[in-house]
N, C-alpha and C positions, 0 to 999 in steps of 0.2 A: 421837281421839288419834293413831292411826296412819294417818289418811287422807292425810297429806301426805308419807308415805314413798315414795320411788321405789325399787321393788325392783330395777330395773336398776342404779341407782347403788349400792345396798347390795351387790349381787352383785359389782360391779366392785371395791368397797372391800374386800370379803372376799377376793377373788382377790389384790389387792395386798398384803393382810396376810399371806396364805399365802406369796406369793412372797418378801416381805421376811423372814418367819420362816425360810424355807429358806436364804436367803442368809446370814442371821446365824448359823444353825446350822452351815453349811458353813465359814464364816469362823472361827468359834470352834473347830471340830474340827480345823482345820488349824494352829492355833497350838501352839507348844511352850512349856512352862513349865519353868524350871530353878530348882531350889532347892539351896542349899548349906548345909552345916552343918560345925561344927568349923573355922571359918575357911577353908572351901573344900576340906578334905581328903576330904569326901564330897559328891558332886554327883549329883542325880537329875533326869532329864528326863522330863516327862509330857506327853502330847498332850492336846488339848482334849476328848477322850473320857474322860479320866481313866485312861489306860493308861500304865504305866511303860514308857518306850521306851529308856532308857539309864541306867546307873549307873556312875559313876566313883569309884574308891576309891584314895586315896593309899597307896602301898606301906607307909608307916610304920604304918598301922593293921592290917596283916595279922597282926601278932603279938598284937594286943589285941582279942580277940573281943568283950568286953563293951563297950568304947568304940565299936567298929565298929557293933555292934548299936544302941546308943543314938543314934549320929549318923545311921545309916541310917534309923531310924524317924523321927527328927526331920525329915530332908530329905524323905522320902516324904510325911509329913503336911503339910509346908509346900507342897510341889508340888501336892498334891491340894486344898489350900485355895485355891491360885491358880486352879485349874480351876473350883472352885465360885464364886469371885468373878467369873470371866469369864462363867459361866452367868447369874449375877444381872445383870451389866452388859448382857449380850445381851438378857435378858428386859426390862430397863428400856428399852433401845433400841427394842424391838419395840412397847412400849405408849406410847412417846413419839410423839405425833402429828406433830411436826415432822420426826422421822426417818423416819416411815412413808412420807411422800410425797416424801422427798429434799430437803426444805427445810432451810435453815439458820436457826438462831435469831437 
């Protein structure tokens, strides 16, 4: 069953997969995801690692702590969902054999 497998080719393929995985991970980590809530009065920026890197709050919300809290939670959750979707997309790119070897469909 395995007598026709070339271990050199298998090793090269594995190296290519590792290289592509690293490239995809680095690309994803460098992306910035921005989510807005309340019509844009709260804006949260998250990097591809899922770290909040910036929060912008309109001055009009500074007197309404409850609304600020709700809108902030909503924007953070939306931004984190974006990073999870990006991770899923990157994983799919990795297992797609046409992308693995730089070929176009």
